[in-house]
C-alpha positions as CSV (number, residue, x, y, z in Angstrom):
1,M,-11.4,-51.8,-6.0
2,H,-11.5,-51.3,-2.2
3,D,-14.8,-52.0,-0.5
4,N,-13.8,-50.1,2.7
5,P,-13.4,-46.3,2.2
6,K,-11.2,-46.0,5.4
7,A,-8.9,-48.7,4.1
8,A,-8.7,-47.0,0.8
9,A,-7.8,-43.7,2.3
10,K,-5.2,-45.3,4.5
11,A,-3.6,-47.0,1.5
12,A,-3.6,-43.7,-0.4
13,K,-1.8,-41.9,2.5
14,A,0.8,-44.7,2.7
15,Y,1.4,-44.5,-1.0
16,A,1.8,-40.7,-0.9
17,K,4.3,-41.0,2.0
18,A,6.2,-43.6,0.2
19,T,6.5,-41.6,-3.0
20,R,7.5,-38.3,-1.3
21,P,10.8,-36.8,-2.6
22,W,13.8,-37.7,-0.5
23,Y,14.6,-34.2,0.5
24,K,11.1,-33.7,2.0
25,K,11.4,-36.7,4.3
26,K,12.1,-36.0,8.0
27,R,15.0,-38.4,8.2
28,F,16.8,-36.3,5.5
29,I,15.8,-32.8,6.7
30,V,17.5,-33.1,10.1
31,P,20.9,-34.2,8.8
32,V,20.9,-31.6,6.0
33,A,20.1,-28.8,8.5
34,L,22.9,-30.1,10.8
35,I,25.4,-30.1,7.9
36,A,24.4,-26.5,7.0
37,L,24.9,-25.5,10.6
38,L,28.4,-27.0,10.6
39,V,29.3,-25.3,7.4
40,L,28.2,-21.9,8.8
41,V,30.2,-22.4,12.0
42,A,33.3,-23.4,10.0
43,A,33.0,-20.4,7.8
44,L,32.7,-18.1,10.8
45,S,35.7,-19.7,12.5
46,G,37.8,-19.4,9.4
47,G,37.0,-15.7,9.2
48,E,38.2,-15.3,12.8
49,E,41.4,-17.2,12.1
50,T,42.1,-15.2,9.0
51,T,41.6,-11.9,11.0
52,A,43.9,-13.3,13.7
53,A,46.5,-14.2,11.2
54,A,46.4,-10.8,9.6
55,D,46.7,-9.2,13.1
56,D,49.7,-11.4,13.8
57,T,51.3,-10.4,10.5
58,D,50.8,-6.7,11.3
59,T,52.2,-7.2,14.8
60,T,55.3,-9.0,13.4
61,S,55.8,-6.2,10.8
62,E,55.6,-3.5,13.4
63,S,58.1,-5.5,15.6
64,N,60.5,-5.8,12.7
65,E,60.3,-2.1,12.0
66,A,60.9,-1.3,15.6
67,A,63.9,-3.6,15.7
68,K,65.2,-1.9,12.6
69,G,64.8,1.5,14.2
70,N,66.7,0.2,17.3
71,D,69.5,-1.0,15.1
72,D,69.8,2.4,13.5
73,S,69.8,4.2,16.9
74,T,72.5,1.9,18.3
75,A,74.9,2.1,15.4
76,E,78.5,2.4,16.6
77,V,79.8,5.9,16.7
78,G,82.5,6.3,14.1
79,S,80.8,3.9,11.6
80,K,79.5,5.1,8.3
81,D,75.9,5.2,9.6
82,A,77.0,7.2,12.7
83,P,80.0,9.3,12.0
84,A,81.7,10.8,15.0
85,P,80.8,14.5,15.5
86,V,83.4,17.3,15.8
87,G,85.3,16.9,19.0
88,T,84.4,13.2,19.5
89,P,87.3,10.7,19.3
90,V,87.0,7.4,17.4
91,R,89.5,4.7,16.9
92,N,90.4,1.6,14.9
93,K,93.2,-0.9,15.6
94,S,96.0,1.6,14.9
95,A,94.9,5.1,15.8
96,Q,92.4,7.3,17.5
97,Y,91.1,10.2,15.4
98,T,89.4,13.4,16.5
99,V,88.2,16.3,14.3
100,D,89.2,19.4,16.3
101,S,87.9,22.1,14.0
102,V,86.5,22.8,10.5
103,E,87.0,26.1,8.7
104,V,85.9,27.2,5.2
105,R,88.3,29.6,3.4
106,D,88.7,31.4,0.1
107,S,92.5,31.1,0.2
108,L,95.3,29.5,2.2
109,G,97.6,32.5,2.2
110,D,99.0,35.3,0.0
111,F,101.1,32.9,-2.2
112,G,98.7,30.0,-2.6
113,N,96.5,29.2,-5.5
114,P,92.8,30.1,-5.2
115,P,90.4,27.2,-4.9
116,A,88.1,26.0,-7.7
117,G,85.3,26.2,-5.1
118,K,86.0,26.6,-1.4
119,Y,88.8,25.3,0.8
120,V,87.7,23.2,3.7
121,V,90.4,23.2,6.3
122,V,90.1,20.4,8.8
123,T,92.4,20.2,11.9
124,L,92.7,16.7,13.4
125,S,94.4,14.9,16.3
126,I,95.8,11.5,15.7
127,E,96.9,9.3,18.6
128,N,98.9,6.1,18.1
129,V,97.0,3.3,20.1
130,K,99.3,0.5,19.0
131,D,102.5,-0.8,20.6
132,E,104.6,0.1,17.6
133,T,105.2,3.2,15.5
134,I,102.7,4.1,12.9
135,Q,102.8,6.5,9.9
136,M,100.3,9.2,8.9
137,S,99.9,11.2,5.8
138,M,97.3,13.2,3.9
139,E,96.5,10.1,1.8
140,D,94.9,8.6,5.0
141,F,91.9,10.8,4.6
142,V,89.1,11.1,2.0
143,L,86.1,13.5,2.1
144,E,82.7,11.8,1.2
145,V,80.1,14.4,0.3
146,D,77.0,14.4,-2.0
147,G,77.8,10.8,-3.2
148,T,81.4,11.6,-4.2
149,E,84.8,11.1,-2.8
150,I,87.2,14.0,-2.7
151,A,91.0,13.6,-2.1
152,T,93.0,16.0,0.0
153,S,94.3,19.1,-1.8
154,S,98.1,19.5,-2.3
155,E,97.6,23.2,-1.6
156,A,97.6,22.2,2.1
157,W,101.4,22.5,1.9
158,M,100.9,26.2,2.1
159,L,100.0,25.7,5.8
160,D,102.7,25.1,8.4
161,T,100.3,22.7,10.2
162,A,99.7,20.5,7.2
163,I,99.9,16.8,7.8
164,S,102.8,15.3,6.0
165,Y,104.4,11.8,6.0
166,E,105.2,11.5,9.7
167,D,105.8,8.8,12.3
168,I,103.9,8.7,15.5
169,S,105.4,6.7,18.4
170,P,103.2,4.5,20.6
171,G,101.0,6.5,23.0
172,L,101.8,9.8,21.3
173,T,99.3,12.2,19.7
174,K,100.0,14.6,16.8
175,Q,97.8,17.4,15.5
176,G,97.7,18.4,11.8
177,T,95.7,20.0,9.1
178,I,94.2,18.6,5.9
179,V,92.5,20.6,3.1
180,F,89.8,19.8,0.6
181,D,88.7,21.9,-2.4
182,V,84.9,21.6,-2.5
183,K,82.0,23.1,-4.3
184,P,80.8,26.2,-2.4
185,E,77.4,24.8,-1.7
186,L,78.9,21.7,-0.1
187,A,81.6,23.4,1.9
188,G,81.6,22.3,5.5
189,Q,79.4,19.3,4.8
190,G,80.2,15.6,4.5
191,V,82.1,12.9,6.3
192,I,85.8,12.2,6.5
193,K,86.9,8.5,6.0
194,A,90.1,7.9,7.9
195,Q,92.3,4.9,7.3
196,A,96.0,4.5,7.4
197,F,97.1,4.2,3.8
198,I,99.3,1.2,4.2
199,S,97.3,-0.7,6.9
200,M,94.5,-3.2,6.8
201,D,92.5,-1.4,9.5
202,E,88.8,-0.8,9.2
203,P,88.1,2.9,8.3
204,V,86.5,5.2,10.7
205,Y,84.1,8.1,9.8
206,L,84.2,11.6,11.2
207,S,81.6,14.2,10.6
208,L,82.5,17.8,9.7
209,Q,79.7,19.1,11.9
């Protein structure tokens, strides 16, 4: 045993220090605290980056929506998305078309057959914009309304102004009438698709309003 009490106490203190758990020793406490601090900083930075990324995504989505809206607003007049209004001319490679007037009728004259619904009488002007003669006929026109396509009515022959199979010389304009038999609730609505029956031209679209 130790004869010197001070020496014994010093030895006991040294033993206790040597046997202290590793996580209570100063040389371990400082690095652990530093690691914890780094983890916290990384977590906070990650949260900020996630928020920034989300903000960027929202901004991109808004930009895309705005671009889409601009595309709609700049659609070419006479296209399916922007049919030409009454009185507005629109052309393809062969002809320029203009809807001059639209009239809803219950009959086309004293000797004509009554409509199944309502007659929609459309007066158009067609100008030849090519350097050669073109032909026009009633078959050049289709009415698109309520998700359906309606062909011209043969009852149009009751009108003196009905469009028939005619030639149009270069630079000349002819006016004529086409007729559609339409459900009463849809009369005066829809869009006319105009395209020369025997040509490869792109169709143009004309509103009835």
